[in-house]
Structures are given as structure tokens and as C-alpha cells.
BATOR-234867 format. One record per residue (C-alpha): residue in three letters; x, y, z. Coordinates in steps of 0.25 Angstrom, whole numbers, padded with zeros to 4 digits, always signed. Each point is the difference from the previous one (the first is absolute). Example, Ala and Ser with C-alpha at 12.3 -4.5 7.8 and 13.67 -1.06 7.14 Angstrom:
BEGIN
ALA+0049-0018+0031SER+0006+0014-0002
This chain:
BEGIN
MET-0005-0081+0191LEU-0012+0006-0007THR+0006+0014+0003ILE+0014-0003-0006GLN-0007-0005-0013LEU-0010+0012+0000LYS+0013+0009+0002ALA+0007-0008-0012ARG-0013+0001-0009CYS+0000+0015+0003PHE+0016+0002-0002LEU+0000-0008-0014PRO-0009+0011-0007LEU+0007+0011+0008ALA+0013-0006-0006THR-0005+0000-0013CYS-0005+0015+0001LEU+0014+0004+0004LEU+0007-0007-0011LEU-0010+0007-0010LEU+0001+0013+0006ALA+0016-0001-0001SER-0003-0004-0014CYS-0008+0011-0003ASN+0010+0010+0007ILE+0011-0004-0008THR-0008+0001-0013LYS-0004+0014+0004GLN+0014+0004+0003ILE+0006-0005-0013SER-0012+0007-0007ARG+0005+0012+0007SER+0015-0002-0004ALA-0003-0004-0015LYS-0009+0014-0001GLU+0010+0009+0006ILE+0012-0007-0005VAL-0003-0005-0014LEU-0014+0005-0004GLN+0001+0014+0004ASP+0014+0001-0006SER+0002+0011-0010SER+0007-0011-0010LEU-0013-0008+0001LEU-0012+0009+0001THR-0005-0003-0014ALA+0006-0014-0001HIS-0007-0014+0002VAL+0005-0008+0012GLY-0004-0014+0005ILE+0006-0006+0012SER-0001-0013+0008ILE+0006-0003+0012TYR-0001-0016+0006GLU+0003-0007+0011PRO+0002-0015-0004GLY+0001-0005+0015GLU-0014+0004+0003ASN-0004-0001-0015LYS-0006+0014+0001TYR+0003+0014-0007TRP+0002+0011+0008TYR-0003+0010-0011ASN-0006+0001-0015TYR+0000+0012-0007ASN-0006-0004-0015GLY+0007-0013+0004GLU-0009-0008-0010LYS+0002+0011-0012TYR+0009-0002-0012PHE+0013+0007-0003VAL+0011+0000-0009PRO+0010-0006+0009ALA+0014+0002-0009SER+0010-0009+0005ASN-0008-0006+0011THR-0005-0010-0009LYS+0014-0006+0001ILE-0005-0007+0013PRO-0009-0010-0007ALA+0011-0002-0011CYS+0009-0002+0013TYR-0010-0009+0008VAL-0002-0009-0012ALA+0014-0001-0003MET+0004-0004+0014LYS-0010-0010+0001TYR+0001-0007-0015LEU+0015+0002-0004GLY+0007-0009+0011ASP+0013+0003+0007SER+0007+0002-0014LEU-0003+0006-0012VAL-0002-0010-0012GLY+0010+0007-0009LEU-0003-0011-0013ARG-0005-0013-0002TYR+0009-0009-0011LEU-0001-0014-0007ASN+0012-0008-0005ASP-0004-0001-0015ASN+0012-0010-0002ASP+0014+0000+0002SER+0004+0013-0007SER-0013+0009+0004ILE-0008+0004+0010SER-0013+0010-0001PHE-0006+0009+0011LYS-0013+0007+0003PRO+0002+0014+0006ASN-0006+0001+0013GLY-0002+0017+0001ASP+0012+0000+0010PRO+0004+0016+0000THR+0013-0004+0008PHE+0008-0006-0012LEU+0012+0008-0002HIS-0006+0011+0008PRO+0010+0008+0007ASP-0005+0001+0013PHE+0003-0015+0001LYS+0014-0006-0001VAL-0001-0014-0001HIS-0008-0005-0013PRO-0003-0015+0001VAL-0007+0000-0013TYR+0010+0007-0008ASN+0011-0009+0006PHE-0008-0011-0004LEU-0003+0005-0015ASN+0015+0004-0002THR+0007-0012+0005THR-0010-0011-0005GLY+0009-0003-0012LEU-0013-0004-0008ASN-0008+0008-0010VAL-0012+0009+0006ALA-0014+0001-0005VAL-0010+0009+0006LEU-0013-0004+0001ALA-0010+0010-0003PRO-0012+0001+0009TYR-0013-0002-0008GLU-0008+0011+0008THR+0007+0010+0007ASN+0000+0017+0001TYR+0013+0002-0008ARG-0008+0006-0012PHE-0006+0009+0009PRO+0011+0003+0009TYR-0007+0013+0006GLY-0012-0001+0011ASN-0013+0005-0002GLY-0001+0014+0003TRP+0016+0004+0000GLN+0005+0012-0005ILE+0007-0004-0012ASN+0005+0015-0003ASP+0010-0005+0012VAL+0006-0012-0007SER+0013+0007+0002GLU+0000+0000+0015THR+0007-0011+0009TYR-0014-0001+0007LEU-0008-0005-0011VAL+0009-0012-0006PRO-0009-0010-0008ARG-0004-0014+0005SER+0005-0012-0008GLU+0001-0015+0002PHE+0015+0000+0001PRO+0006+0013+0005VAL+0015+0002-0002TYR+0008+0011+0007GLY-0014+0005+0006ASN-0004+0003-0014LEU+0009+0013+0001VAL+0011+0005-0008THR+0012+0007+0006PHE+0008+0008-0008SER+0015+0006+0004VAL+0008+0009-0006ASN+0016+0000+0002ASP+0009+0013-0001THR+0002-0002-0014GLY-0015+0002-0002LYS-0003-0016-0005VAL-0013-0004+0004SER-0002-0015+0004SER-0013-0006+0006ILE-0003-0013+0008PRO-0007-0008-0007ARG+0010+0001-0011ILE-0010+0001-0011PHE-0006+0013+0002GLU+0015+0008-0002ASN-0005+0002-0014ASN-0014+0005+0003ILE+0004+0014+0005VAL-0001+0015-0005THR+0008+0010+0008ASP-0001+0015-0001ILE+0014+0004+0001GLN+0012-0008+0002CYS-0002-0007+0014ARG+0010+0003+0012VAL-0011-0002+0011PHE-0015-0004-0001LYS-0012+0010+0002SER-0012-0008-0004ILE-0006-0011-0008LYS-0013-0002-0008LYS-0006-0011-0009PHE-0004+0004-0013ASP-0012-0008+0001VAL-0008-0011+0008PHE+0004-0011-0009GLU+0014+0003-0005ASN+0012-0001+0009LYS+0007+0011-0006TYR+0004+0011+0009LEU+0003+0015+0000ILE+0012+0004+0010GLY+0001+0014+0004CYS+0015+0003+0003TYR+0008+0010+0007GLY+0014+0003-0002PRO+0010-0001+0010GLY-0005+0003+0014ASN-0009-0005+0010GLY-0010-0010-0004SER+0000-0015+0000LYS+0009-0011-0007THR-0013-0009-0001ILE-0015+0000-0003ARG-0011-0010-0001ALA-0013-0001-0006PRO-0010-0013-0003PHE+0001-0008-0012ARG-0013-0007-0007PRO+0006-0015+0003THR-0009-0006-0012SER+0002+0009-0012GLY+0006-0012-0009LEU+0001-0009+0013VAL+0012+0009+0005TYR+0002-0007+0012ILE+0004-0012-0008GLU+0011+0007-0006ILE+0004+0007+0012LEU+0002-0015+0007GLY+0007-0004-0013ASP+0010+0011+0001THR+0001-0002+0015ILE+0003-0015+0000HIS+0008+0002-0013LYS-0008-0010-0007LYS-0012-0001-0010VAL-0014-0002+0007ARG-0010-0005-0008THR-0015+0000+0002GLY-0008-0012+0002ILE-0015-0006-0001TYR-0006+0002+0015SER-0002-0015+0007ASN-0009-0003+0010ARG+0008-0012+0005ASN+0001+0000+0016ASN+0014-0006+0001PHE+0006+0013+0000LYS+0012+0002+0010VAL+0001+0013+0007ILE+0011+0010+0004HIS-0002+0011+0010SER+0005+0013+0000GLN-0002+0009+0012PRO-0007+0000+0014THR-0014+0005-0001ASP+0001+0009+0010SER+0012+0005-0006LEU-0008+0005-0011LEU-0012+0004+0009LYS+0008+0010+0009PRO+0005+0009-0011MET-0014-0001-0007MET-0006+0007+0014HIS+0012+0008+0003ARG+0002+0008-0012SER-0012-0004-0005ASP+0004-0006-0013ASN-0011-0001-0010PHE+0007-0010-0009PHE+0003-0009+0012ALA-0015+0001+0003GLU-0005-0003-0015GLN+0010-0011-0002SER-0005-0006+0014LEU-0014-0001-0005LEU+0004-0006-0012MET+0008-0010+0007VAL-0011-0004+0008SER-0010-0002-0012ASN+0010-0009-0006GLU+0001-0009+0013LEU-0015+0000+0003LEU-0006+0000-0016GLY+0012-0005-0008VAL+0000+0014-0007MET+0004+0014+0002ASN-0012+0008-0002ASP-0004+0012+0012GLU-0013-0001-0005LYS-0003-0014+0003ILE+0008-0001+0013ILE-0008+0013+0005ASP-0013-0005-0004THR+0004-0015+0007LEU+0006+0007+0013LEU-0013+0009+0001LYS-0008-0012+0000THR+0009-0009+0010ASP+0009+0006+0010PHE-0006+0014-0001LYS-0016-0004-0001ASP-0002+0005+0014LEU+0005+0014+0000PRO-0009+0010+0006GLN-0003+0006-0014LYS+0005-0005-0014PRO+0012+0008-0006ARG+0001+0002-0013TRP+0014-0004-0003VAL+0008+0000-0013ASP+0016-0001+0004GLY+0009-0004+0010SER+0008+0013+0001GLY-0011+0011+0001LEU+0005+0009-0011SER-0015-0001-0006ARG-0010+0009+0005TYR-0010-0011-0004ASN+0003-0005+0013LEU-0011+0003+0012PHE+0001-0007+0014THR-0006+0004+0012PRO+0009+0002+0013GLN-0009-0011+0007ASP+0005-0009-0012PHE+0014+0003+0004VAL-0003-0003+0014ALA-0005-0014-0003ILE+0012-0003-0009LEU+0011+0005+0011ASN-0008-0009+0010LYS+0001-0012-0009MET+0015+0003-0003LYS+0001+0000+0015ASN-0007-0011+0004GLU+0006-0010-0011PHE+0014+0005+0001GLY+0003+0006+0012MET+0005+0013+0004ASN+0015-0003+0000ARG+0000-0004-0016ILE-0008+0013-0001LYS+0011+0009+0007GLU+0009-0005-0009ILE-0008+0004-0013PHE-0008+0013+0004PRO+0009+0013+0003THR+0000+0006+0014GLY+0001+0014+0004GLY+0014+0006-0006GLU+0000-0012-0011GLY-0004-0001-0016THR-0012+0010-0003ILE-0001+0005+0014SER+0015+0002+0002SER-0004+0015+0004TYR-0011-0004+0008TYR-0004-0006+0013LYS+0014-0001+0004THR-0004+0001+0015ASP-0009-0012-0003SER+0010-0009-0006GLY-0003-0015+0004PHE-0014+0004+0003ILE-0006+0004-0014TYR+0002-0009-0012ALA-0008+0006-0011LYS-0001+0002-0016THR-0001+0013-0006GLY-0007+0004-0013THR+0001+0012-0008LEU-0005+0005-0014SER-0004+0013-0003GLY-0010+0004+0009VAL+0000-0012+0007VAL+0007-0004+0014ALA-0002-0012+0008LEU+0005-0008+0012SER-0004-0014+0005GLY+0008-0009+0010PHE+0002-0004+0013LEU+0001+0008+0012THR+0003-0003+0016THR-0005+0011+0009LYS+0009+0002+0012LYS-0010-0006+0009GLY+0004-0013-0008LYS-0013+0000-0007GLN+0001-0007-0015LEU-0008+0008-0010LEU-0001-0001-0016PHE-0003+0013-0008SER-0002+0005-0014VAL-0001+0015-0003LEU-0004+0004-0015ILE+0000+0013-0005ASN-0005+0003-0014ASN-0001+0014-0007HIS+0008+0010+0009GLN+0006+0012-0007ALA+0011+0001+0010SER+0015-0006+0000ALA+0001-0013+0003ILE+0010+0003+0012ALA-0010+0008+0007VAL-0011-0011-0001ARG+0010-0010+0005ARG+0003+0009+0011ALA-0014+0002+0004VAL-0002-0016+0000GLU+0013-0003+0008LYS-0005+0011+0011PHE-0014-0008-0001ILE+0006-0014+0002GLN+0011+0005+0010SER-0011+0005+0009ILE-0007-0013+0000ARG+0014-0007+0004ASN+0002+0009+0011LYS-0014+0000+0007TYR-0004-0015-0001
């Protein structure tokens, strides 16, 4: 009996040593792969690189290279925005909250829902309600909102004509985008209709070439045109939805009745109209990296938790609550990642992904995040479809990828690769990262 006990006591330290040795070997092997595939790649010799690879089942990091250092994450910023939206927006989005003022009118509070009359969605319960109510309609303007400052801190305002830089608002309509169309006679029309007279064209239009806003504040557009030939019959650009409360004018034109403004109310007996399943918003947000959906999701979370739509206040609250235990405190300034003021570490993203997995499960995550051959990784990881679910991030000089990976031996991993200050093409950098991630999947 004593001999058995002695053998057992000897075996335990030996087993521990073997596990540690195996762990060290994995770290050394990944370090070698990272060096050969990423760090010494000609596209990345002068870049700043951070890599964290974590096995949640064993609660251990397989590899960290600058994992605790800060990087501009670009659209990886949508990962914390997605997490809080999954947690706080419920199964279905609150489209609006309304009160029956009397037998002839209702008043409603906007909720920041970006799906109202958005062309991506075929059914619009909020519109149907407002259009068929038969009562007069008044909008209760929120007493604190981002609508006077619709662009995020650090956004490139010279890009206001681009569809990826859509201003935020308390009541988005048509995705805060105007669509201009031209018919065969050269007549230009718009949705929403109120912008039809807000355009200047350089020649008589047959097809569109380009569109540019005159400035940040005005919803007036210069449209470049071709004569007959190969071009587009439609073109889109953002509109600033708050100049003179434009959205109220658009809403009235859409439901064919005058919409009044009302005094904000703190009453608690509001009735709720839901619009879309929450994940039907989050999926395109993550698949196509939709900046507008990310920004509005964060504002909706703010409205639910704080009763106001204020990105600074909700970010401060979340950093003190849900994200108080992150390895390094981020500098987080928007929901989309358009701002270069955002700073996160690879370990931060690993921690948020781990929270997401533990709280919501992989089945839901797989419905929201793109896999190989889909969304923003449609040209990457095609042989790994179903085994990698990840979010990209891209700005000038920035490439990021963070997500979930299942190896060929069945290991479940979380990873984050953040690259800043590269001077190569984003495609070359992404291919190097792809080769590195695939080496981990294939070997372990």
C-alpha cells in the first residue's frame, strides 16, 4: 500500500511537469510560426503587431505577443458593441414607446432603432402602426441625445458623402440614407422625397457617376452624371437627419399626416412596439461591418440602461460594470470603430469574446459572426468555414481579426490579432494573418 502511495505521489509531479512541458512546447511552436509567418513577413517588418491566443477550456493563454499593449482596433470595436447589444436589447428591438394622449392623438418616444424603413428589412411594424393608427401623431423629443452631434469623436468628417459614415440620430429613417434615381428622360427622384430639389447635376443625367454633399451641415448634393452609357441608375448618400428635425418632416411625408413635436415625458406607462429580432440587426452589423448599425445599437443600449441616448455616458457606465474586469482598461469612444481614438489590447478582445461565449453560447454567436467565405472574410478562410467565426477591422494602416477558432484536434480557442502602422496592402497583411491562423488550426 505504501509503495502505491509513493508511486502516486511521484506520478502527480511528473504529470504536472509533462503538462507544463507540453504547454511550453505549444507556446514555442506558435512563437516560431508567428515569427516566420507574420512578424518576418515583408508586409509587416515595420508594423506594430499584437497577438493573443487563449484556450478557455483550460483557462490559459497559448501565446501572447504584445497581448497587453494597446492598438487602434478599427471595426473590432464592434465586438464590445455587439456584446452589450446581445445582452441588453432583448430578443426583439424596441422600435418606439408611445402614449395614448386622448381619443384623437398619440405621442411616442424614438428609441434609436436603425431598422425603421431600412431597405434591408421587408416588414416594418412601427411604420404599420403609425400609418394605420388613424390618430394624430406627436414625437416626444428626447431631452438628452447625440442628435446635435451626429458624428462620432474622431470621425473623418471629410468623408460625409460616403455611405460608411452615416450620422447617428434618435429616430433613423431609411437608414439615414437618401437614394436618388434617374429615369430614361433624365428626371431625378429621391427616397425620401423631400430631397428631390436638393441636388445640382453637372450635365443632363442619364446615369449617375458620383455624389458629394456640399458640406457637413447641409443636405444638398452635387451629382456627377454620365450621358447614355454604363453607369448606375441609382446612387446613395447619407443625410444629416437633424437639420431642422428633418426626420419629423420625412415621417410626416411617409405616413401622409402632419407630425407634431411634443414635450418629453418621464411617465412610465408607455406601450411598446417592437420592430425586428435583435439578431437580424446584429448579423449584418458583424457580417458587413455596418458602422451605422453598430452606432445605433450602442445608442439603443444607452436608452435602455440610462434612459438617454448618449454614447459617452453609456461607454463610461459599461467600462465600470460589464467591462470592469478586462485585463487592460480600453479607451473606447464609439460603437463602430471609425475613430482612431479607440485603443484596445488583444487580451481585451479575448476577454470580451470569452464573456460572449459563456453568456450567450456558440450557437447564437455562429448566427451573428461571419465564418470563412462569408461577410468581410468572404475571400478568406474558405477551407475553414464552420471552424472560424471572426470579426475583421480595417483602417488605413490597420488590420485586425478577433474571434473563435476550432482546431482540427477539436481545441476551442479564442484569438485576437491586431496590426497597426503597416504600409503594405491590407490584402497582403490579411493573407499573412490567414496563413498564421490556419497553421494553428491545422497543427493543434
